[in-house]
C-alpha positions in Angstrom: 0.0 0.0 0.0 1.5 3.3 -1.1 1.1 6.6 0.6 -1.2 9.1 -1.2 1.7 11.3 -2.3 3.5 8.4 -4.0 0.2 7.5 -5.8 -0.1 11.1 -7.0 3.5 11.2 -8.2 3.2 7.8 -10.0 0.1 9.1 -11.7 1.9 12.3 -12.8 5.0 10.6 -14.0 3.0 8.2 -16.2 2.3 11.2 -18.4 5.4 13.3 -17.6 8.0 11.0 -19.0 6.3 10.4 -22.4 5.6 14.2 -22.6 9.2 15.0 -22.0 10.3 12.6 -24.7 7.6 13.9 -27.1 8.7 17.5 -26.5 12.3 16.5 -27.2 11.3 14.9 -30.4 9.2 17.9 -31.3 12.1 20.2 -30.6 14.4 18.2 -32.8 11.9 18.1 -35.7 11.1 21.8 -35.5 14.7 23.1 -35.2 15.8 20.9 -38.0 12.8 21.8 -40.2 13.2 25.5 -39.5 16.8 25.4 -40.7 15.7 23.5 -43.8 13.0 26.0 -44.6 15.3 29.0 -44.1 18.7 27.7 -45.4 17.5 25.0 -47.7 19.2 22.2 -45.8 18.4 20.6 -42.4 20.7 21.5 -39.5 20.7 18.3 -37.5 23.2 19.5 -35.0 20.8 22.3 -33.9 18.0 19.8 -33.7 20.1 17.5 -31.5 21.0 20.4 -29.2 17.3 21.3 -28.8 16.3 17.7 -28.1 19.2 17.2 -25.6 18.3 20.5 -23.9 14.7 19.3 -23.4 15.7 15.9 -22.2 18.3 17.2 -19.7 15.9 19.7 -18.2 12.9 17.4 -18.2 14.6 14.3 -16.8 16.5 16.2 -14.1 13.1 17.4 -12.8 11.7 13.9 -12.8 14.9 12.6 -11.2 14.6 15.2 -8.4 11.0 14.2 -7.7 11.6 10.5 -7.7 14.8 10.5 -5.6 13.1 12.3 -2.7 10.1 10.0 -2.9 12.2 6.9 -3.1 14.0 7.9 0.1 10.6 8.3 1.8 9.4 5.0 0.4 12.5 3.1 1.5 12.2 4.6 5.0 8.6 3.2 5.1 9.7 -0.2 3.9 12.4 -0.3 6.5 9.9 0.5 9.2 7.6 -2.3 7.9 10.6 -4.7 8.4 11.3 -3.4 11.9 14.1 -1.1 11.1 13.6 2.3 12.7 15.7 5.3 11.5 16.2 8.1 14.0 18.1 10.6 11.9 18.5 11.6 8.3 22.3 10.8 8.5 21.4 7.1 8.3 20.4 7.5 4.7 
């Protein structure tokens, strides 16, 4: 049984991860197509930079959310197994 906050985060991340990938792909396509429309040839390097920028920013946010919640969840699982943690230094 998960706490309410973990259920909420799981529900959000189900849509967040595919959205981040979709936006990265969209950024790649738009930057490459824009260069092709203006200069006559696609600029794949610019598209790759746009996609990587979206992935780095999007996945670091997801990683920041999940790391904190994983720590909380592990503390709960430890308590279920009889291990009590008194201070945060134990983590």
